N, C-alpha and C positions, 0 to 999 in steps of 0.2 A: 886916414888919408888914402891908403891903397884901397880900402873898400869903396870910399867915395869915387874913386877913379874907375874902379871896376863897374861901378853902376852906370857910368857914362859911355862904357864900350858899346857900341852898336853891333848886333849880330849881323853875320853876313847873309844877305838875302839868297834866296834859292836862285833867283835869276842871275845874280853874279856868280854863284857856283857853276851853273850851267854854262854860261858864257866863258869862264875860265876854262872848263873842259873843252869846250869847242875850240878856243884858241890854242890849246895845248895840242890837240889832235891834229889841227890844221898845220900848225908850226912843224910838228913832227913829220907830217906827211910831205911838206914842202922840201924837207930835207932828203927825202926819198922819193924823188919825183918818178923814178921808174915803177914804183908801186901804184901810182896814180895813173900813169899812162898805159900800164899793161892792160886793164880792162877796156879801155878805149881803143887800143890796137886790136885787141881780140874781138871786140864788137865790129869794128871796121872789117876785118879780115874774114870773120865768119859770114857776116851779111853779105859781103861782096863775092864769095865764092858761089853762092846759089846761083845768081845770074849768069856766071860763067859756066857752071855745070849744066844749068837746064837749057839754056839758050836764049835767043833773043825774042821768043813769042811773047807778045805783050800781054794777051789775055791770061796766060799761064802765070807769068810773073805778078801781075796785079792780084790774082787770086792767091798767090802764095805769100804775098808781101806781109800781111798782118802777122801770121804765124812765124815766119821766118825772123822778121824783126824782133818780135816779142821774145822768142826763144832765145835769139842772139843776146839781146839785153838782159835777160834773166841769167844767162849762163855767165856773162860778163860781170854781172854784179855780185856773183858768187866768189869770184876769184880772190877778192879781197876780205871775204868774211873770216877766213880762218885767223888773220892777223888782227881781228878786232879787239880781242883781249890777249893776245899771246904775248905781245912785248910787255905789257904791264904785269902779265904773270911771272915773266921771266926776271924782270928787275924788281919784283917786290910792290911795285905801284898799286897792284890790284888789292893786295892785303890792307895797304893804307886807305884806299877807297872804301873797303868794307868797314874799317874801324872809325872813318871820319864821321863826324856829327851830321853832315849832309846825308839825306836820304839816298841809299843806293840806287834806288829806282830812278831818281832823278839823274844820277851819274850815268846810269845805263842808257836812259833816254838820250842823254846828250851825245853819248858815244855812237848810238844809232843814227842821231841826226848828223853827225859828223861823217858817218859812212855814206849817208844820202848825198850830202853836199858834195862829198869827194868822188863819189862813184856814180850815184843816180843822176845828179844835175847834169854832168857832162854826157851821159848818155841820152838824156832827153834833148840836149842841144844838138848832138851829133845825129839823131834819129832821121831829121827831115833830109839831110844829105844823103843818107844811105837810102832813104824811101824813094828819092828820085831815080835810083836804079831800076826800081820795080814799077815805075810809071805811075806812082801816086800823084794825084793833083794837090793843090794847095790846101783845100779844105780837109782832105783825107789825111794830109801830113799835120795839120792843126789837131785833129782828133787823135792820131797817133802820139803827138807830144802830150796831149791832155792825159790820156791813159797811162803814159809812162810817168807823168808827173804825180798821178794818183797812186799808181802801182808800185814805183820803186821804193817809195818809203815803207810801204808794207813789206816788201822784200827785206829791206834792211831790218825792221824791227822783228820779223820772224826769223831771220838769219842770225840775229843776236842770241836768240834761244839756242839755236844749234851750236854756235860758236861757244858759248857757255858750257854747254853739255859735254863737248868734245875737248875742252880745254885739258891740255897736258896728256892727252891720249895718243898713243902711237897710232899712226895712220889716221890722224883726225881729219885730213881732207876728204878721204873716201867716206868716212862715217858721217861727216858733216853733210855731204851730198845725199846720202841715203836717208838722213833724217829730215831735211828740209825740203827736198824736191817734191815729195807728196803734198807738203803743206803749201808749195808755191802753184800748184795746180789751178785752184779757183781764181788766182790773180792772173794766171796765164790766160785761162779760158775767157774771162770777161774783158781782159785788156785787148786781146786779139780779136775777140768777138765784136767789140765796139767799132774798131776800124773796118772789119768785114762787113758789118751791118750797114756801116755808112756808105761803103763802096757800093753796096747792092741796094741803096735806097731804102733802107729800113730804119727803125727808130734806134737811136743809141742811148737815150736816157736811161733805160733800164740797166744797160751795162755799166754806165758811168755811176749811177746811183749804187749798184753793188759793189764797185770798186771803192767808192767813198766809205760805204759801209764797213767794208774789210779794213779800211785804213783806220777808221774809228775804233773798231774793236781791237785791232792791233796795237793803237795807241794806248788803249786802256789796260789790255791784258799782258802784252809782250814785256813790258818792264818788270812786273812782278814774277812772271815766269823766268825771265833772265836772271834776276835777282836770286831766286830760289836755286837755279842751276848753278850760278857762281858759288854760292855758298857750299853746294854739294861738291863741287869740284875742288874747293879749297880745303875740305875736310880730310 
């Protein structure tokens, strides 16, 4: 009878596992709202300091806007990367994830997605407000949001590799920055370049296509690289 009952047990779907991880990460983040708000405050402060420091010259601000906003968003997204696996490593949950029957790549992808939802999406929504300080018009703000929407998931996926490699290492924050900042450069170049190209009446399709290509490559390779890095860090 027990064997017959076991045959009727349905395996847990991969989608259910990923959804469970997302719910867990979001619920934990809501208990520590300061960690969610810190990147947003940092983004707002850094982006707002440039117009105050440079002055009210509209042409100069318009030229600086793409680079300043993208660099500010990139640095803000990095603030929460160190905690991506740190709490799970501290309480032993990470070992359970490695030993669970669910593919570790799927769990890693779910955690990267949760980082994007908690850090990237708020940055995308806040960017137009900060872009008004630099004199960007509505279509330029739309391009800025689109580039951030394509670029910030890539930042989360690449950042998960660095977070896994520096797990449990002393001075992990500095080492994490040194590891992933060079990998962020292409995303920064094409993201800021798309907005600058649009404000200069040039084509933006090439930049957007390259951002989309980087996202697809990151979706394919980053979970496997992060999984290997986690196993190395846990040994």
